[in-house]
C-alpha positions as CSV (number, residue, x, y, z in Angstrom):
1,M,-48.4,3.7,3.7
2,L,-46.0,3.6,0.7
3,I,-43.8,6.6,0.4
4,G,-40.8,6.2,-2.0
5,G,-40.6,2.8,-2.0
6,E,-41.1,1.4,1.7
7,W,-43.6,1.5,4.0
8,L,-44.1,3.6,6.1
9,D,-46.2,4.6,9.8
10,A,-48.0,8.1,10.3
11,A,-45.8,11.1,11.0
12,S,-48.4,11.3,13.5
13,G,-48.1,7.5,15.0
14,Q,-52.4,7.9,14.5
15,T,-54.2,4.9,12.7
16,I,-57.4,4.1,10.9
17,V,-59.3,1.4,12.3
18,V,-60.8,-0.5,9.2
19,E,-64.0,-2.2,9.4
20,N,-65.9,-5.2,8.2
21,P,-69.0,-4.0,7.5
22,G,-71.3,-7.4,7.2
23,R,-69.5,-8.6,10.1
24,K,-69.2,-5.1,12.9
25,Q,-66.0,-6.3,13.3
26,P,-62.2,-4.5,12.7
27,L,-60.5,-5.8,10.1
28,G,-57.4,-4.6,10.5
29,E,-55.4,-0.7,10.7
30,V,-53.3,1.4,8.4
31,P,-52.1,4.9,8.9
32,R,-54.1,8.5,9.2
33,G,-51.8,9.9,7.3
34,G,-52.0,14.1,7.0
35,S,-50.7,17.0,5.7
36,V,-45.9,15.7,6.3
37,D,-46.6,12.6,5.0
38,V,-48.5,14.2,1.9
39,D,-45.1,16.0,1.7
40,L,-43.0,13.1,1.8
41,A,-44.6,11.2,-1.0
42,V,-45.2,14.2,-3.4
43,A,-41.6,14.7,-2.5
44,A,-40.8,11.1,-3.6
45,A,-43.3,11.3,-6.5
46,G,-40.9,14.3,-7.7
47,A,-37.8,12.6,-7.6
48,A,-38.5,9.6,-9.6
49,G,-39.5,12.2,-12.0
50,A,-37.0,10.2,-14.3
51,W,-39.4,7.4,-15.0
52,G,-41.6,10.1,-18.0
53,R,-37.8,9.6,-19.7
54,I,-37.9,5.6,-19.6
55,P,-39.6,4.6,-23.4
56,P,-43.2,4.0,-23.4
57,R,-42.9,0.7,-24.5
58,E,-40.9,-0.2,-21.1
59,R,-43.3,1.6,-19.1
60,G,-46.2,-0.7,-21.1
61,R,-44.4,-4.0,-20.3
62,A,-44.3,-2.7,-16.6
63,C,-47.5,-2.7,-16.5
64,L,-48.5,-6.1,-18.5
65,A,-46.2,-7.9,-15.1
66,I,-48.0,-6.0,-13.0
67,A,-51.1,-7.9,-14.2
68,E,-49.6,-11.0,-14.5
69,A,-48.9,-11.0,-10.6
70,L,-52.1,-9.2,-10.3
71,E,-54.5,-12.4,-11.9
72,A,-52.2,-14.5,-9.8
73,R,-53.3,-13.1,-6.5
74,Q,-56.6,-12.6,-7.8
75,E,-58.9,-14.6,-5.4
76,E,-56.7,-13.1,-2.6
77,L,-57.2,-9.5,-3.6
78,A,-60.9,-10.6,-3.9
79,R,-61.6,-11.7,-0.6
80,L,-59.6,-8.6,0.6
81,I,-62.2,-6.3,-1.7
82,A,-65.3,-7.9,-0.1
83,S,-64.0,-8.1,3.6
84,E,-63.8,-4.4,3.1
85,T,-66.2,-3.1,1.5
86,G,-68.9,-5.4,1.9
87,N,-70.1,-6.1,-1.3
88,A,-70.4,-10.2,-2.1
89,I,-67.5,-12.0,-3.5
90,R,-69.5,-13.8,-6.0
91,T,-71.4,-11.3,-7.7
92,Q,-69.1,-8.4,-6.9
93,A,-65.8,-9.0,-5.2
94,R,-64.3,-11.8,-7.9
95,G,-65.3,-9.6,-10.9
96,E,-63.1,-6.6,-9.3
97,A,-60.3,-7.9,-8.5
98,K,-60.2,-9.8,-12.8
99,W,-61.5,-6.2,-13.8
100,V,-57.7,-4.6,-12.1
101,A,-55.5,-6.9,-13.9
102,D,-57.5,-6.3,-16.8
103,V,-57.1,-2.7,-16.6
104,F,-53.0,-2.8,-16.1
105,R,-53.3,-5.3,-19.2
106,Y,-55.7,-2.6,-21.7
107,F,-53.0,0.2,-20.5
108,G,-50.1,-1.9,-21.5
109,G,-50.7,-2.5,-24.4
110,L,-51.6,0.7,-25.4
111,A,-48.0,2.4,-24.3
112,G,-47.3,2.1,-28.0
113,E,-49.6,4.4,-28.6
114,L,-48.4,7.7,-27.1
115,K,-47.8,9.3,-30.3
116,G,-48.1,13.1,-31.8
117,I,-48.7,14.7,-34.7
118,T,-47.1,15.6,-38.0
119,V,-49.3,19.0,-39.1
120,P,-48.2,20.7,-43.2
121,L,-47.2,23.5,-42.9
122,G,-44.8,23.3,-46.0
123,E,-42.0,21.9,-47.4
124,A,-40.0,25.0,-45.0
125,M,-41.6,24.1,-41.2
126,L,-41.9,21.1,-39.9
127,S,-44.7,21.1,-37.5
128,Y,-44.8,17.9,-34.9
129,T,-46.1,17.3,-31.6
130,R,-45.3,15.5,-29.0
131,R,-47.6,13.4,-25.8
132,E,-45.4,14.4,-22.7
133,P,-46.5,13.4,-19.1
134,I,-48.1,15.8,-16.9
135,G,-45.9,15.1,-14.1
136,I,-47.0,14.4,-10.5
137,V,-50.5,13.0,-10.5
138,G,-52.7,13.5,-6.9
139,A,-55.5,10.9,-6.9
140,I,-58.3,10.2,-4.8
141,V,-60.9,6.9,-5.3
142,P,-64.0,6.4,-2.9
143,W,-64.6,2.9,-1.4
144,N,-67.1,1.4,-3.4
145,A,-65.7,0.1,-5.7
146,P,-61.6,0.6,-4.3
147,A,-59.6,-1.6,-6.6
148,Q,-61.0,-0.8,-9.5
149,L,-60.9,2.6,-9.3
150,A,-57.5,2.7,-8.4
151,S,-56.5,0.5,-11.2
152,L,-58.4,3.2,-13.2
153,K,-55.6,5.8,-12.2
154,I,-52.4,4.1,-11.6
155,A,-52.2,2.6,-14.8
156,P,-52.7,5.1,-17.3
157,A,-50.8,7.5,-15.1
158,V,-47.9,5.5,-15.2
159,C,-48.1,4.4,-18.4
160,A,-48.0,8.0,-19.9
161,G,-44.8,8.6,-18.1
162,N,-46.8,10.3,-14.8
163,T,-45.5,9.4,-11.4
164,L,-48.5,9.8,-9.2
165,V,-49.6,10.2,-5.3
166,L,-53.2,8.1,-4.5
167,K,-54.9,8.7,-1.4
168,A,-56.8,5.7,-0.7
169,A,-60.8,6.2,1.4
170,E,-60.1,5.2,5.0
171,D,-63.0,2.8,4.7
172,A,-61.8,0.5,2.3
173,P,-58.3,1.4,1.5
174,L,-56.4,-2.3,2.4
175,A,-57.0,-3.8,-1.6
176,V,-55.6,-0.5,-2.8
177,L,-52.5,-1.1,-0.8
178,M,-52.4,-4.8,-1.8
179,I,-52.4,-3.4,-5.3
180,A,-49.8,-0.9,-4.4
181,E,-47.7,-3.6,-3.2
182,I,-47.8,-5.3,-6.4
183,C,-46.6,-1.9,-8.6
184,Q,-43.5,-1.6,-6.7
185,A,-41.9,-4.9,-6.9
186,H,-42.6,-3.8,-11.1
187,L,-41.8,-0.2,-10.8
188,P,-39.1,2.3,-9.5
189,P,-39.2,4.3,-6.2
190,G,-41.1,6.8,-6.1
191,V,-43.6,6.2,-9.1
192,I,-46.3,5.2,-7.3
193,N,-47.0,6.6,-3.7
194,V,-50.3,5.6,-1.4
195,L,-51.6,7.3,0.9
196,T,-54.6,6.2,3.8
197,G,-56.2,9.0,5.8
198,Y,-59.2,11.4,5.8
199,G,-60.2,13.1,3.4
200,A,-59.8,16.9,5.0
201,E,-56.8,15.8,6.9
202,C,-55.0,13.9,3.5
203,G,-57.1,14.4,0.7
204,A,-57.5,18.1,0.6
205,Q,-53.1,18.7,1.8
206,L,-53.1,16.8,-2.2
207,A,-55.6,18.8,-3.6
208,A,-53.8,21.9,-2.5
209,H,-50.5,20.9,-2.5
210,P,-48.4,22.6,-5.1
211,Q,-46.2,20.5,-6.6
212,I,-48.8,19.0,-8.0
213,R,-49.9,19.2,-11.4
214,K,-53.0,17.6,-12.1
215,L,-56.2,16.2,-10.0
216,S,-58.5,13.0,-10.3
217,F,-60.9,12.3,-8.5
218,T,-63.8,9.8,-8.3
219,G,-66.8,10.5,-5.4
220,S,-69.3,12.3,-4.6
221,T,-70.6,15.7,-6.0
222,A,-70.2,18.0,-3.2
223,V,-66.1,16.8,-2.8
224,G,-65.5,16.9,-6.8
225,K,-66.7,20.3,-6.4
226,A,-64.2,21.1,-3.6
227,I,-61.1,19.8,-5.3
228,M,-62.3,22.0,-8.9
229,R,-62.1,25.0,-6.1
230,A,-58.2,24.0,-5.0
231,A,-57.4,22.6,-8.5
232,A,-58.2,26.8,-9.6
233,D,-56.0,28.4,-7.6
234,R,-53.2,26.9,-9.1
235,V,-55.4,26.6,-12.8
236,V,-54.4,22.7,-12.2
237,P,-56.2,20.0,-14.9
238,V,-58.8,18.3,-13.4
239,S,-60.9,14.4,-13.7
240,L,-63.9,14.7,-11.9
241,E,-65.7,11.3,-11.9
242,L,-68.7,12.5,-9.5
243,G,-72.0,10.8,-8.5
244,G,-75.3,10.1,-10.5
245,K,-79.2,9.6,-10.2
246,S,-79.4,7.5,-14.0
247,P,-82.8,7.1,-15.5
248,S,-84.1,3.8,-16.9
249,I,-86.8,4.3,-19.3
250,V,-89.0,1.1,-20.1
251,F,-91.0,1.5,-22.9
252,P,-94.3,-0.4,-23.1
253,D,-93.4,-2.7,-25.6
254,A,-90.2,-4.1,-23.0
255,D,-92.9,-5.7,-20.6
256,E,-90.2,-9.1,-21.0
257,D,-87.9,-11.3,-18.3
258,W,-85.1,-10.6,-19.4
259,V,-85.6,-6.2,-19.3
260,V,-86.7,-6.8,-15.4
261,E,-83.3,-9.0,-15.1
262,G,-81.6,-5.9,-16.9
263,I,-83.6,-3.1,-14.2
264,I,-82.2,-5.3,-11.3
265,A,-78.5,-5.3,-13.4
266,A,-78.5,-1.1,-13.6
267,M,-79.5,-0.9,-10.7
268,R,-76.7,-2.4,-9.0
269,F,-78.5,-3.9,-6.6
270,T,-75.9,-7.0,-5.7
271,R,-73.5,-4.0,-5.4
272,Q,-76.1,-2.8,-2.4
273,S,-76.4,0.2,-5.2
274,Q,-73.6,1.8,-4.1
275,S,-72.8,2.9,-7.5
276,C,-72.4,6.1,-9.5
277,T,-74.1,4.3,-12.4
278,A,-77.1,3.1,-10.2
279,G,-80.1,3.6,-12.4
280,S,-82.1,4.6,-9.1
281,R,-85.2,6.0,-11.3
282,L,-87.3,3.6,-13.1
283,F,-89.4,5.4,-16.0
284,L,-92.2,2.9,-16.3
285,H,-94.7,3.4,-19.2
286,A,-98.5,3.8,-17.6
287,D,-99.8,0.7,-19.8
288,I,-97.2,-2.4,-18.1
289,F,-96.8,-0.6,-14.9
290,E,-98.2,-2.8,-12.8
291,P,-97.2,-6.3,-14.2
292,F,-94.0,-4.9,-14.8
293,L,-93.4,-4.0,-10.5
294,D,-94.8,-7.5,-10.3
295,K,-92.5,-9.2,-12.2
296,L,-89.6,-6.8,-10.7
297,V,-90.4,-7.7,-7.2
298,T,-90.8,-11.6,-7.5
299,K,-87.2,-11.8,-9.0
300,L,-85.8,-9.7,-6.8
301,K,-87.1,-11.0,-3.6
302,L,-84.7,-14.2,-4.9
303,L,-81.5,-12.5,-3.6
304,K,-80.0,-13.5,-0.8
305,I,-78.3,-11.0,1.3
306,G,-75.9,-12.7,3.6
307,D,-72.9,-12.2,4.6
308,P,-69.8,-11.0,2.1
309,L,-67.8,-13.2,2.2
310,D,-70.3,-16.4,1.4
311,D,-70.4,-17.5,-1.9
312,A,-74.0,-18.0,-2.0
313,T,-74.3,-14.5,-1.7
314,D,-76.1,-11.8,-4.0
315,V,-75.8,-8.5,-2.0
316,G,-73.9,-7.9,0.9
317,S,-73.4,-5.4,3.2
318,I,-73.8,-1.2,2.7
319,I,-70.3,0.2,4.1
320,N,-70.1,1.6,7.2
321,E,-73.0,2.7,9.9
322,R,-72.7,6.4,8.5
323,Q,-74.0,5.7,4.9
324,F,-76.6,3.0,6.9
325,T,-78.3,5.5,9.1
326,K,-78.6,7.4,5.4
327,V,-80.2,4.6,3.6
328,C,-82.3,3.9,6.0
329,G,-83.5,7.7,6.5
330,Y,-84.5,8.0,2.8
331,I,-86.8,4.7,3.6
332,E,-88.1,6.4,6.3
333,E,-89.2,9.3,4.3
334,G,-90.9,6.8,1.9
335,L,-92.7,4.9,4.4
336,R,-94.1,8.3,5.7
337,R,-95.5,9.3,2.5
338,S,-98.9,9.0,0.8
339,D,-98.4,9.3,-2.4
340,A,-95.8,6.8,-2.4
341,R,-96.8,2.5,-1.9
342,L,-93.7,1.0,-0.7
343,M,-93.7,-2.6,-3.2
344,T,-90.5,-4.5,-1.6
345,G,-88.1,-3.7,0.7
346,G,-88.3,-1.7,3.4
347,L,-86.9,-1.4,6.8
348,P,-84.5,-3.9,7.9
349,P,-85.1,-6.0,10.6
350,P,-83.5,-4.6,13.8
351,E,-82.2,-8.2,15.4
352,G,-81.5,-11.6,14.0
353,P,-79.1,-12.4,11.3
354,L,-79.2,-9.0,8.8
355,A,-78.4,-7.1,12.4
356,A,-75.1,-8.7,12.5
357,G,-73.8,-6.5,9.9
358,Y,-75.2,-2.9,8.1
359,F,-77.4,-4.5,5.9
360,A,-80.1,-3.1,3.6
361,I,-82.7,-4.8,2.1
362,P,-83.4,-3.5,-1.8
363,T,-86.5,-1.5,-1.5
364,I,-88.6,-0.3,-4.2
365,F,-91.1,2.3,-4.1
366,A,-94.1,3.4,-6.4
367,G,-95.9,5.8,-8.2
368,A,-94.0,8.8,-6.7
369,S,-93.4,12.3,-8.3
370,N,-89.9,12.4,-10.0
371,D,-89.7,16.1,-7.7
372,W,-90.0,14.0,-4.6
373,R,-86.6,14.1,-2.3
374,L,-86.0,9.8,-3.0
375,A,-86.2,10.9,-6.9
376,R,-83.7,13.9,-6.6
377,E,-80.8,12.6,-4.7
378,E,-77.9,10.3,-4.9
379,I,-79.1,7.7,-2.0
380,F,-76.2,5.5,-2.7
381,G,-78.4,2.5,-1.1
382,P,-80.6,0.1,-2.8
383,V,-83.5,2.3,-3.0
384,L,-85.5,2.4,-6.3
385,V,-87.9,5.0,-7.5
386,A,-90.6,4.1,-9.8
387,I,-92.2,6.4,-11.6
388,P,-95.3,5.9,-14.7
389,W,-95.6,8.0,-17.7
390,R,-97.2,8.0,-20.9
391,D,-95.9,10.8,-23.0
392,E,-91.9,10.1,-24.5
393,A,-91.2,13.5,-24.6
394,E,-92.1,13.7,-21.1
395,A,-89.9,10.7,-19.9
396,I,-87.6,12.4,-21.8
397,R,-88.0,15.4,-19.6
398,M,-88.3,14.6,-16.2
399,A,-85.1,11.5,-17.3
400,N,-83.0,15.4,-17.7
401,A,-84.6,17.0,-14.6
402,T,-81.8,16.4,-12.4
403,H,-78.2,18.6,-11.8
404,Y,-76.6,14.4,-12.7
405,G,-75.8,13.2,-15.9
406,L,-73.8,9.7,-15.1
407,A,-75.6,7.2,-16.4
408,A,-78.7,6.2,-18.4
409,Y,-80.4,3.1,-19.8
410,V,-83.7,2.8,-22.7
411,W,-85.4,0.0,-23.1
412,S,-87.4,-1.2,-25.6
413,R,-87.4,-3.2,-28.9
414,D,-87.8,-0.4,-31.4
415,I,-84.6,0.4,-32.0
416,G,-85.3,3.5,-33.4
417,Q,-87.0,4.5,-30.7
418,A,-84.6,3.1,-28.3
419,L,-81.9,5.4,-30.4
420,R,-83.7,8.6,-30.6
421,T,-84.1,8.4,-27.0
422,A,-80.7,7.5,-26.1
423,H,-79.9,10.6,-28.0
424,A,-82.3,13.4,-26.2
425,V,-81.7,11.6,-22.7
426,E,-78.4,14.4,-21.1
427,A,-75.8,11.3,-20.2
428,G,-71.8,10.6,-20.8
429,W,-73.1,7.1,-20.7
430,V,-76.2,5.4,-22.0
431,Q,-77.1,2.3,-22.3
432,V,-79.9,0.2,-24.9
433,N,-81.1,-3.0,-23.8
434,Q,-78.2,-4.0,-21.2
435,G,-78.1,-2.9,-17.7
436,G,-74.0,-4.5,-17.0
437,G,-71.2,-2.3,-16.5
438,Q,-68.7,-0.5,-18.3
439,L,-66.1,-1.7,-20.5
440,L,-62.8,-1.4,-21.0
441,G,-62.1,1.2,-24.0
442,Q,-64.8,3.2,-24.3
443,P,-64.6,6.9,-23.4
444,Y,-66.3,6.9,-20.1
445,G,-67.9,9.8,-17.7
446,G,-70.2,12.5,-17.2
447,V,-72.0,15.4,-17.7
448,K,-74.1,18.1,-15.9
449,E,-72.3,17.8,-12.2
450,S,-71.6,14.3,-12.7
451,G,-68.4,15.0,-14.2
452,I,-65.3,16.5,-16.0
453,G,-63.3,14.1,-18.4
454,R,-63.6,11.0,-19.5
455,E,-61.8,7.3,-18.4
456,M,-61.5,3.5,-19.1
457,S,-59.8,4.2,-22.9
458,L,-57.2,5.4,-24.9
459,E,-58.2,8.5,-25.3
460,G,-58.9,9.0,-21.5
461,M,-55.1,8.3,-21.1
462,L,-54.0,10.9,-23.6
463,D,-56.5,13.7,-22.8
464,S,-56.5,13.4,-18.6
465,F,-52.3,12.1,-18.4
466,T,-50.4,13.9,-20.7
467,E,-49.7,17.4,-22.3
468,T,-49.2,17.9,-26.0
469,K,-46.7,19.8,-27.0
470,T,-45.6,21.3,-30.4
471,V,-42.3,22.1,-31.6
472,N,-41.5,24.0,-35.2
473,V,-38.6,23.5,-36.7
474,N,-38.0,26.0,-39.6
475,M,-36.5,24.2,-42.2
476,A,-35.4,26.8,-44.7
477,L,-31.8,27.7,-42.9
478,P,-29.8,30.4,-45.2
479,P,-26.5,29.0,-46.7
480,P,-23.5,29.2,-43.5
481,L,-21.2,32.3,-44.4
482,H,-18.2,30.0,-44.7
């Protein structure tokens, strides 16, 4: 683990085996960090507090140098991501590795925007604000896009002048450690510290540490609530990017091939749908329900499932046996229900090439109710539920009938209709007629139980990683006595 500029084992000497889920083989070992290691990392971050007094543009230049170094090792990072996450290298991992460099370049270029405002309170008063770093940031990232999400914590926090203690996911820590190695070459010791360990032993200790001034978490809603409870004891600000059960609403004028391809992209099938923005509830107008699903099934069957490191692979593997078993459990429930038709997919074969890893088959159930468990719970696997509708208001009501509110997708050639729906859907991020991923520069985050705060933008950096200080100066001093 990276603590205070040094690579250290866990104080306990214990380790965690990291598995390649596409091959069910050990990939390496990392330290099993605990409370002692958290204390050391937080102390190191505290000792590096002078970083916040370095001119912002110099901090920005450090981020730009990190971006160049990351770009030079992009393929190495991509292969590491594919090996530990199971995400296919061509369709996912290379894009994520490129994204990481882009994140540092984007925020490095924003360093000069860490500025305040002046308030006109009359000639006798100078009133201005400063954007100051919060201090020591505690960050925790999940395993589904570890490099991407780690970069979205590190780059804006560091650019804004904070120091950071980040806990990587125990299932996929290696790419994050590689990013930390590259960052360390361009930052003073202690500015960034990266821990590896289990949530209960390491993450919870970090969230509860008395010297942490800010918590930034990406992961499940259940864990996000625990983070929020820990922060409440010390009134520590939190940023939470949590789960989702995102709707895709398809109007009858959108029964076209490009929409079918967009639904596949929105459902994140080529990431095994292990994404909080996966459009896993497909609300199809009843007039196009059957023909649209036929086209969707045909295109979905063309995707190649296999070894994440094979360039021919479209769909990789589920992250681990526990998640694989969970996904299969949802599919088994769907197969038992008489009111849900299996359109494609189902349980993976128990033997053959796909049994060599944790491979799930893209699955679609049709005709089910929006009240069904598979339509309400975040599966985090390639299981799509298709639900028919006729009335626009009913489609919006069903889309909003969830405690989640992260992403939504609307498909129609009638832009007025599409925008009316986009405005009515309760989600922090809505895409109209496209199903791609997030873009740097746009404020991204959820509503309801999908999170608090925004990332990926200047606003996100300012709101999440700085505090506003107001300074009032009395300009009307009385004349001196002498």
